[in-house]
KEKE-3310 file (N, C-alpha, C; in steps of 0.2 Angstrom, whole numbers, plus 5000, padded with zeros to 4 digits):
npx = (5508:5517:5525:5539:5543:5555:5561:5569:5580:5588:5601:5608:5611:5617:5614:5605:5596:5593:5583:5575:5567:5556:5547:5537:5528:5511:5509:5521:5538:5549:5566:5578:5594:5612:5627:5635:5627:5620:5607:5597:5590:5585:5576:5567:5561:5555:5543:5534:5534:5542:5554:5553:5552:5560:5559:5550:5538:5529:5519:5506:5496:5491:5489:5496:5507:5508:5496:5489:5487:5501:5500:5488:5493:5503:5496:5492:5503:5515:5529:5545:5561:5579:5583:5571:5564:5554:5542:5549:5542:5530:5520:5522:5510:5504:5513:5512:5499:5499:5497:5483:5476:5478:5470:5458:5452:5440:5442:5441:5443:5456:5463:5461:5468:5481:5484:5483:5494:5504:5504:5506:5519:5526:5524:5518:5503:5498:5510:5518:5511:5510:5523:5538:5549:5562:5563:5564:5573:5585:5581:5568:5563:5564:5554:5543:5543:5541:5528:5521:5522:5514:5501:5490:5485:5492:5493:5505:5521:5536:5553:5568:5584:5580:5585:5598:5606:5606:5611:5619:5612:5599:5596:5594:5583:5574:5573:5568:5556:5549:5549:5540:5528:5526:5523:5511:5502:5503:5507:5512:5529:5543:5560:5575:5592:5610:5615:5619:5616:5605:5596:5594:5588:5576:5569:5557:5558:5573:5581:5595:5605:5616:5625:5613:5605:5596:5603:5601:5586:5576:5571:5579:5586:5588:5596:5608:5611:5610:5618:5618:5629:5647:5648:5637:5639:5651:5646:5637:5645:5657:5664:5656:5643:5636:5635:5627:5616:5610:5604:5592:5583:5574:5576:5565:5562:5571:5572:5571:5556:5550:5559:5568:5580:5593:5601:5607:5595:5587:5576:5562:5561:5573:5587:5595:5608:5611:5609:5620:5631:5628:5630:5644:5649:5644:5650:5643:5633:5620:5605:5592:5575:5563:5546:5535:5529:5539:5540:5548:5550:5557:5572:5588:5600:5617:5623:5611:5610:5622:5619:5609:5615)
npy = (5417:5415:5401:5390:5373:5362:5365:5363:5368:5364:5366:5360:5348:5353:5361:5375:5380:5371:5360:5370:5378:5390:5404:5417:5429:5435:5452:5455:5462:5454:5451:5444:5440:5438:5429:5431:5422:5414:5409:5417:5426:5417:5410:5420:5421:5409:5410:5417:5409:5412:5405:5388:5377:5361:5352:5348:5359:5374:5386:5398:5409:5398:5389:5377:5382:5377:5373:5383:5393:5400:5413:5419:5418:5427:5439:5442:5446:5458:5464:5470:5475:5478:5483:5490:5492:5499:5503:5512:5520:5523:5533:5539:5536:5526:5516:5513:5509:5496:5482:5483:5487:5475:5467:5472:5483:5496:5512:5524:5519:5515:5527:5534:5525:5526:5540:5540:5532:5539:5551:5544:5541:5553:5561:5574:5571:5579:5584:5573:5563:5562:5562:5554:5539:5543:5556:5556:5555:5543:5538:5543:5535:5522:5524:5524:5511:5504:5509:5504:5490:5490:5493:5485:5482:5471:5456:5453:5460:5458:5461:5463:5466:5480:5493:5494:5500:5513:5530:5534:5544:5544:5531:5529:5538:5530:5519:5523:5527:5515:5509:5517:5515:5502:5503:5511:5503:5490:5479:5463:5460:5454:5455:5455:5458:5462:5470:5473:5483:5489:5478:5477:5489:5489:5477:5466:5453:5444:5434:5424:5418:5405:5396:5391:5387:5391:5399:5406:5413:5426:5440:5456:5461:5448:5441:5450:5450:5437:5427:5412:5405:5406:5411:5418:5428:5434:5438:5449:5457:5456:5465:5476:5475:5482:5495:5493:5488:5500:5505:5499:5506:5521:5539:5544:5534:5535:5548:5562:5567:5578:5588:5602:5610:5621:5624:5612:5601:5585:5574:5565:5552:5548:5536:5529:5526:5534:5546:5545:5548:5562:5567:5565:5573:5586:5588:5589:5585:5584:5584:5592:5587:5585:5584:5576:5587:5596:5603:5606:5592:5585:5580:5572:5563:5561:5551:5543:5537:5529:5520:5513:5506)
npz = (5475:5463:5461:5461:5459:5462:5449:5433:5420:5405:5393:5379:5386:5398:5414:5416:5426:5440:5450:5456:5469:5474:5481:5476:5484:5483:5479:5484:5482:5474:5472:5461:5462:5458:5453:5437:5424:5433:5432:5434:5425:5416:5425:5427:5414:5412:5419:5412:5401:5390:5390:5391:5404:5409:5418:5434:5442:5438:5446:5444:5452:5458:5449:5437:5425:5413:5409:5404:5390:5382:5376:5383:5396:5396:5394:5406:5413:5415:5406:5407:5400:5399:5386:5382:5369:5362:5349:5335:5326:5331:5342:5359:5366:5358:5359:5373:5373:5367:5371:5377:5365:5358:5366:5363:5369:5373:5364:5371:5384:5383:5380:5392:5401:5396:5399:5413:5416:5411:5419:5431:5430:5430:5418:5408:5400:5389:5384:5380:5374:5360:5356:5349:5351:5348:5352:5365:5381:5387:5399:5400:5389:5396:5406:5398:5393:5405:5408:5397:5400:5411:5406:5403:5415:5423:5433:5437:5437:5428:5427:5419:5422:5421:5422:5419:5408:5411:5416:5431:5439:5433:5434:5448:5450:5443:5450:5462:5457:5453:5465:5471:5463:5466:5480:5479:5472:5476:5468:5462:5460:5451:5449:5440:5444:5444:5453:5469:5478:5472:5473:5487:5490:5483:5486:5494:5496:5494:5482:5481:5469:5462:5450:5445:5455:5470:5483:5495:5502:5507:5518:5514:5526:5533:5524:5525:5539:5543:5535:5526:5522:5519:5506:5503:5513:5507:5495:5498:5503:5514:5522:5524:5530:5540:5534:5523:5529:5533:5522:5522:5529:5531:5533:5540:5549:5559:5563:5575:5580:5587:5586:5579:5568:5562:5546:5534:5526:5524:5514:5520:5515:5512:5511:5526:5523:5512:5519:5528:5519:5517:5530:5531:5520:5524:5536:5549:5564:5565:5555:5547:5544:5531:5526:5514:5508:5509:5521:5537:5548:5558:5566:5561:5570:5570:5579:5581:5569:5568:5578:5572:5563)
capx = (5507:5522:5529:5543:5544:5559:5561:5575:5580:5594:5603:5613:5613:5619:5608:5605:5593:5592:5580:5574:5561:5556:5540:5536:5521:5507:5510:5528:5543:5555:5572:5583:5601:5617:5633:5634:5626:5617:5601:5591:5586:5581:5571:5561:5558:5551:5537:5529:5535:5547:5558:5549:5555:5561:5557:5547:5532:5528:5512:5504:5490:5489:5488:5501:5507:5507:5488:5487:5489:5506:5497:5484:5497:5507:5492:5491:5510:5519:5536:5550:5567:5584:5583:5565:5561:5549:5542:5551:5538:5524:5520:5522:5503:5502:5517:5509:5493:5500:5493:5476:5474:5478:5464:5452:5449:5437:5446:5440:5446:5463:5465:5461:5473:5487:5485:5484:5500:5509:5504:5509:5527:5528:5524:5512:5500:5497:5516:5521:5507:5512:5530:5541:5554:5569:5562:5564:5580:5585:5577:5561:5561:5563:5548:5537:5543:5537:5521:5518:5521:5508:5495:5484:5484:5493:5493:5512:5526:5542:5558:5574:5589:5577:5589:5606:5609:5604:5616:5618:5607:5593:5594:5592:5577:5569:5572:5563:5549:5546:5547:5534:5523:5524:5520:5505:5498:5504:5508:5517:5534:5549:5565:5582:5597:5616:5617:5617:5613:5598:5592:5593:5584:5569:5566:5554:5562:5579:5583:5602:5606:5622:5625:5607:5602:5595:5608:5597:5581:5573:5571:5586:5589:5590:5602:5613:5612:5611:5620:5618:5636:5652:5647:5632:5642:5655:5642:5634:5651:5658:5667:5652:5636:5633:5633:5622:5610:5608:5600:5586:5579:5574:5577:5559:5562:5576:5573:5567:5550:5549:5565:5570:5587:5594:5606:5605:5590:5586:5569:5561:5561:5580:5589:5600:5615:5612:5610:5627:5635:5627:5634:5651:5650:5643:5653:5638:5631:5613:5602:5585:5571:5557:5541:5533:5528:5545:5540:5552:5546:5561:5580:5591:5606:5622:5623:5606:5611:5627:5616:5604:5619)
capy = (5420:5412:5395:5385:5367:5357:5366:5363:5369:5362:5368:5355:5344:5357:5364:5382:5380:5364:5359:5376:5379:5397:5407:5424:5430:5440:5458:5456:5464:5449:5452:5438:5442:5432:5429:5430:5415:5410:5407:5422:5428:5411:5409:5425:5420:5403:5412:5419:5404:5414:5399:5382:5373:5354:5347:5352:5363:5382:5388:5405:5410:5392:5384:5375:5387:5373:5372:5390:5395:5405:5420:5421:5419:5434:5445:5443:5447:5463:5462:5476:5473:5483:5487:5494:5489:5503:5504:5518:5524:5523:5538:5536:5534:5520:5511:5511:5505:5490:5476:5485:5487:5468:5465:5476:5488:5502:5517:5528:5516:5515:5534:5535:5521:5530:5546:5538:5529:5545:5555:5540:5541:5560:5564:5578:5568:5584:5585:5567:5557:5562:5561:5548:5537:5546:5562:5555:5553:5535:5537:5543:5529:5517:5525:5522:5504:5502:5511:5499:5484:5490:5496:5481:5481:5464:5454:5452:5463:5455:5466:5459:5471:5486:5500:5493:5504:5520:5533:5533:5548:5542:5524:5531:5540:5525:5514:5526:5527:5508:5507:5521:5512:5496:5505:5514:5499:5484:5474:5458:5462:5450:5459:5452:5462:5460:5475:5471:5489:5489:5473:5479:5495:5488:5470:5464:5447:5443:5427:5424:5412:5403:5390:5388:5385:5396:5398:5408:5418:5429:5448:5459:5461:5442:5439:5453:5449:5430:5424:5405:5402:5411:5413:5423:5434:5437:5441:5455:5462:5454:5470:5482:5473:5488:5501:5490:5488:5507:5506:5496:5510:5528:5544:5545:5529:5536:5555:5564:5571:5584:5593:5606:5613:5625:5621:5607:5596:5580:5572:5560:5546:5546:5530:5531:5525:5541:5551:5545:5552:5569:5569:5565:5579:5592:5588:5591:5580:5584:5586:5593:5582:5588:5579:5576:5594:5601:5606:5603:5587:5582:5580:5566:5564:5556:5545:5538:5533:5525:5515:5509:5501)
capz = (5468:5459:5465:5458:5463:5459:5442:5430:5413:5402:5387:5377:5391:5404:5417:5417:5432:5443:5456:5459:5472:5477:5481:5475:5486:5480:5482:5486:5477:5474:5467:5459:5461:5459:5449:5430:5423:5439:5430:5436:5419:5414:5429:5426:5408:5413:5422:5406:5396:5385:5391:5394:5409:5407:5424:5439:5441:5440:5447:5443:5455:5460:5443:5433:5419:5406:5408:5402:5384:5383:5375:5388:5402:5395:5394:5413:5415:5411:5405:5405:5399:5399:5380:5381:5363:5359:5342:5334:5322:5335:5347:5365:5367:5354:5362:5379:5372:5363:5374:5377:5358:5356:5369:5360:5374:5369:5363:5377:5390:5381:5381:5399:5404:5394:5402:5420:5417:5410:5425:5437:5429:5430:5412:5406:5394:5384:5381:5379:5371:5353:5355:5347:5355:5347:5355:5372:5383:5388:5405:5398:5386:5400:5409:5394:5393:5411:5407:5392:5404:5416:5403:5403:5422:5424:5439:5439:5433:5427:5425:5418:5422:5418:5423:5418:5403:5412:5419:5439:5441:5430:5437:5455:5449:5440:5456:5466:5453:5453:5472:5473:5460:5470:5486:5478:5469:5479:5463:5463:5455:5451:5446:5440:5444:5446:5457:5476:5481:5469:5476:5494:5490:5481:5488:5500:5497:5490:5481:5479:5465:5459:5446:5443:5461:5476:5489:5501:5500:5513:5518:5514:5533:5535:5521:5527:5546:5545:5529:5527:5520:5517:5499:5504:5516:5503:5489:5500:5506:5521:5526:5525:5531:5543:5530:5519:5533:5533:5516:5523:5533:5529:5538:5544:5554:5564:5565:5581:5577:5590:5586:5573:5568:5556:5542:5529:5528:5520:5514:5525:5512:5510:5515:5531:5519:5509:5525:5530:5515:5518:5536:5529:5516:5527:5543:5554:5568:5564:5549:5547:5540:5528:5524:5507:5505:5510:5528:5543:5552:5563:5565:5561:5573:5568:5584:5580:5563:5570:5582:5567:5559)
cpx = (5511:5526:5533:5544:5548:5560:5568:5575:5587:5595:5609:5616:5616:5614:5610:5601:5592:5589:5578:5567:5561:5549:5540:5529:5517:5508:5517:5533:5549:5560:5577:5590:5606:5623:5631:5633:5623:5611:5595:5587:5582:5575:5565:5558:5554:5544:5532:5530:5538:5552:5554:5554:5555:5559:5554:5540:5532:5521:5511:5497:5487:5488:5494:5501:5506:5500:5485:5490:5495:5504:5493:5488:5500:5502:5490:5498:5513:5526:5540:5557:5572:5583:5577:5561:5554:5548:5543:5547:5531:5525:5520:5515:5502:5507:5514:5503:5493:5496:5485:5473:5473:5472:5458:5448:5446:5442:5446:5444:5454:5466:5466:5467:5480:5489:5486:5491:5506:5509:5507:5517:5529:5528:5517:5509:5500:5504:5519:5517:5509:5519:5532:5547:5561:5569:5563:5572:5579:5581:5570:5558:5560:5556:5542:5537:5540:5530:5517:5517:5515:5501:5489:5482:5486:5494:5500:5516:5533:5547:5565:5580:5586:5581:5596:5609:5608:5610:5614:5612:5600:5591:5592:5585:5572:5568:5567:5556:5546:5545:5541:5528:5521:5521:5512:5500:5498:5504:5513:5523:5540:5554:5571:5587:5604:5619:5614:5613:5605:5593:5590:5588:5577:5566:5562:5557:5567:5580:5590:5603:5614:5622:5618:5603:5601:5599:5605:5592:5578:5573:5578:5589:5591:5596:5609:5616:5613:5612:5621:5625:5641:5651:5642:5635:5647:5651:5639:5639:5652:5661:5662:5645:5632:5631:5627:5615:5606:5603:5593:5581:5579:5575:5571:5559:5567:5576:5569:5562:5549:5554:5565:5577:5588:5600:5603:5600:5590:5579:5568:5562:5568:5582:5594:5607:5616:5613:5617:5632:5634:5630:5641:5653:5649:5647:5649:5636:5623:5610:5594:5581:5565:5553:5540:5532:5533:5545:5544:5547:5550:5568:5583:5598:5611:5623:5617:5607:5617:5624:5612:5608:5622)
cpy = (5416:5407:5391:5379:5362:5358:5366:5365:5368:5365:5364:5351:5347:5361:5371:5384:5373:5364:5365:5376:5386:5399:5414:5426:5435:5447:5460:5459:5459:5451:5446:5442:5437:5434:5429:5423:5410:5407:5411:5424:5422:5409:5414:5423:5414:5405:5414:5415:5407:5409:5394:5378:5365:5350:5351:5355:5370:5383:5395:5405:5403:5387:5383:5379:5383:5371:5378:5391:5401:5412:5423:5422:5426:5440:5446:5445:5453:5462:5468:5473:5479:5487:5490:5491:5493:5503:5511:5523:5525:5529:5535:5533:5527:5515:5509:5507:5499:5484:5478:5485:5479:5465:5468:5480:5493:5508:5522:5526:5516:5522:5536:5532:5524:5536:5545:5536:5535:5549:5551:5541:5548:5563:5568:5575:5573:5585:5579:5562:5557:5562:5554:5546:5541:5553:5562:5553:5545:5534:5538:5537:5523:5518:5523:5515:5501:5503:5505:5492:5484:5492:5492:5479:5474:5463:5454:5457:5460:5460:5463:5465:5478:5492:5499:5497:5512:5523:5533:5537:5546:5535:5525:5533:5535:5520:5517:5526:5520:5506:5511:5518:5506:5498:5508:5508:5492:5478:5469:5459:5457:5453:5455:5458:5459:5465:5474:5477:5490:5484:5474:5484:5493:5482:5470:5457:5447:5436:5427:5417:5411:5397:5387:5386:5391:5394:5401:5413:5420:5437:5450:5459:5454:5440:5443:5451:5442:5426:5416:5402:5408:5414:5419:5430:5438:5441:5448:5459:5460:5459:5476:5480:5479:5494:5499:5490:5495:5508:5503:5500:5517:5533:5545:5540:5530:5544:5556:5569:5577:5589:5597:5609:5617:5622:5616:5603:5591:5577:5566:5553:5544:5540:5532:5530:5532:5547:5551:5549:5560:5571:5570:5571:5585:5593:5590:5584:5579:5587:5587:5588:5586:5582:5580:5583:5599:5604:5602:5598:5583:5583:5573:5567:5559:5550:5540:5534:5528:5519:5511:5504:5495)
cpz = (5463:5463:5460:5462:5459:5451:5439:5423:5410:5395:5384:5382:5398:5407:5418:5424:5434:5449:5459:5462:5476:5477:5480:5477:5483:5483:5484:5480:5478:5469:5467:5458:5461:5454:5442:5428:5428:5437:5432:5430:5416:5418:5428:5419:5408:5416:5417:5400:5390:5385:5394:5398:5407:5412:5429:5437:5443:5440:5447:5446:5456:5455:5439:5427:5413:5405:5405:5395:5385:5382:5380:5394:5401:5395:5402:5417:5411:5411:5403:5405:5398:5392:5378:5375:5361:5352:5339:5330:5325:5340:5354:5367:5364:5357:5368:5378:5368:5365:5374:5370:5356:5360:5367:5365:5370:5369:5369:5383:5389:5383:5388:5403:5402:5398:5410:5421:5416:5416:5431:5436:5428:5423:5411:5400:5388:5380:5378:5374:5364:5351:5352:5351:5354:5350:5363:5374:5385:5394:5404:5394:5390:5404:5405:5393:5399:5411:5402:5396:5409:5413:5404:5410:5424:5431:5442:5434:5433:5424:5425:5417:5419:5418:5421:5413:5405:5416:5427:5441:5439:5433:5444:5454:5447:5446:5461:5463:5454:5460:5474:5470:5464:5477:5485:5476:5472:5474:5464:5457:5456:5446:5446:5440:5446:5452:5464:5479:5479:5472:5483:5494:5488:5484:5494:5502:5492:5489:5478:5475:5463:5456:5446:5449:5466:5481:5495:5498:5507:5512:5517:5521:5535:5531:5523:5534:5547:5538:5531:5525:5519:5510:5500:5508:5511:5497:5492:5503:5513:5525:5527:5526:5535:5539:5525:5523:5533:5527:5516:5527:5530:5535:5543:5550:5560:5566:5572:5579:5580:5590:5579:5574:5561:5552:5536:5531:5522:5519:5518:5522:5510:5514:5520:5528:5516:5514:5527:5526:5516:5525:5535:5525:5519:5533:5548:5558:5568:5558:5550:5543:5537:5526:5516:5504:5506:5517:5533:5547:5557:5562:5566:5565:5571:5572:5583:5574:5564:5573:5577:5564:5563)
residu = (MET:ILE:GLU:PHE:ILE:GLY:VAL:SER:LYS:TYR:TYR:GLN:GLY:ARG:SER:ALA:VAL:GLU:GLY:LEU:SER:LEU:ASN:CYS:PRO:GLN:GLY:ALA:PHE:THR:VAL:LEU:VAL:GLY:THR:SER:GLY:SER:GLY:LYS:SER:THR:THR:LEU:LYS:MET:ILE:ASN:ARG:LEU:VAL:GLU:HIS:ASP:ALA:GLY:GLN:ILE:ARG:PHE:ALA:GLY:ARG:ASP:ILE:THR:ALA:THR:ASP:PRO:ARG:GLN:LEU:ARG:GLN:ARG:ILE:GLY:TYR:ALA:ILE:GLN:SER:VAL:GLY:LEU:PHE:PRO:HIS:TRP:THR:VAL:ALA:ARG:ASN:ILE:ALA:THR:VAL:PRO:GLN:LEU:LEU:ARG:TRP:PRO:LYS:GLN:LYS:ILE:ASN:ALA:ARG:VAL:ASP:GLU:LEU:LEU:ASN:LEU:LEU:GLY:PHE:ASP:PRO:ALA:LEU:PHE:ARG:GLU:ARG:TYR:PRO:HIS:GLN:LEU:SER:GLY:GLY:GLN:GLN:GLN:ARG:VAL:GLY:VAL:ALA:ARG:ALA:LEU:ALA:ALA:ASP:PRO:GLU:VAL:LEU:LEU:MET:ASP:GLU:PRO:PHE:GLY:ALA:LEU:ASP:PRO:VAL:THR:ARG:THR:ALA:MET:GLN:ARG:GLU:ILE:ARG:ARG:ILE:HIS:GLN:LEU:GLN:GLY:ARG:THR:ILE:VAL:LEU:VAL:THR:HIS:ASP:VAL:ASP:GLU:ALA:LEU:LEU:LEU:ALA:ASP:ARG:VAL:VAL:LEU:MET:ASP:ALA:GLY:LYS:VAL:ILE:GLN:GLN:GLY:THR:PRO:HIS:GLU:LEU:LEU:SER:GLN:PRO:ALA:SER:PRO:PHE:VAL:ARG:ALA:PHE:PHE:GLY:SER:HIS:GLU:PRO:GLY:VAL:ARG:LEU:LEU:SER:LEU:GLN:THR:VAL:ALA:GLN:ARG:MET:ARG:SER:GLY:GLU:ARG:CYS:ARG:GLY:GLU:SER:VAL:PRO:HIS:ASP:LEU:THR:LEU:ARG:GLU:ALA:LEU:SER:ARG:PHE:VAL:GLU:SER:GLY:VAL:THR:THR:LEU:GLY:VAL:THR:ASP:ALA:SER:GLY:GLN:PRO:CYS:GLY:VAL:LEU:HIS:PHE:ASN:ASP:LEU:VAL:ALA:ALA:SER)
# end
């Protein structure tokens, strides 16, 4: 879907990105992670030509991006950033409809799309359509920013540190929300973050960058279990790979389906790492598991969790 072939970008003679080669497959959730100044945000912005590359080639859907007008390219790509950037004097509905209005969609189609996205992100359209950004919490504003990026049904969604300014509880909720959207819609997503745990939670593919170069790319499991260098091992935590591996599986993957137990229960989509915290807090060796409707569906044993790590 998106391919970088020997791409470089220079600022005042110094390289921000050098000889970059990577592939973001169609339908995959690719996360760029790395040290501060590693070039990950520059890499993201080169995809939609907010930053123009100086050497190499970037292909979008098999075509060199320089062969497409930047405005037309951006109409095919949603873009969500940390600062959100909602228009303060526009309602939620009008903010979400920004790009569809520029594309001159029919009013009925725009209204239907706004309501669809509000429902997708957990808003009641009747309550939120006519609200203004200052009437929303930070987390709600972030959700509207994501809805705006998705409004014109783009082929790709780019996200640059989208949850960095949120409190931990809201951030966790938004991470789960964007993961749910990806699972529902199968959209190609490229996200930049400095948060290792966020990268491991969200990514199908992780791209680790340093000094403008790709150090290693692959699945989260590959980077944790088969680090290509001491730098990779240290970046992902050389003393806690087992615990981080637990974040790659859910309770549903390790529970015993035919069993039931009394006491505390956890949802089936909780990560095993989060389940480990529940075991420690509760001092128990088994946890009941509930399905999406809140009904018992199995039991998670502490010993099975330890084996998974």
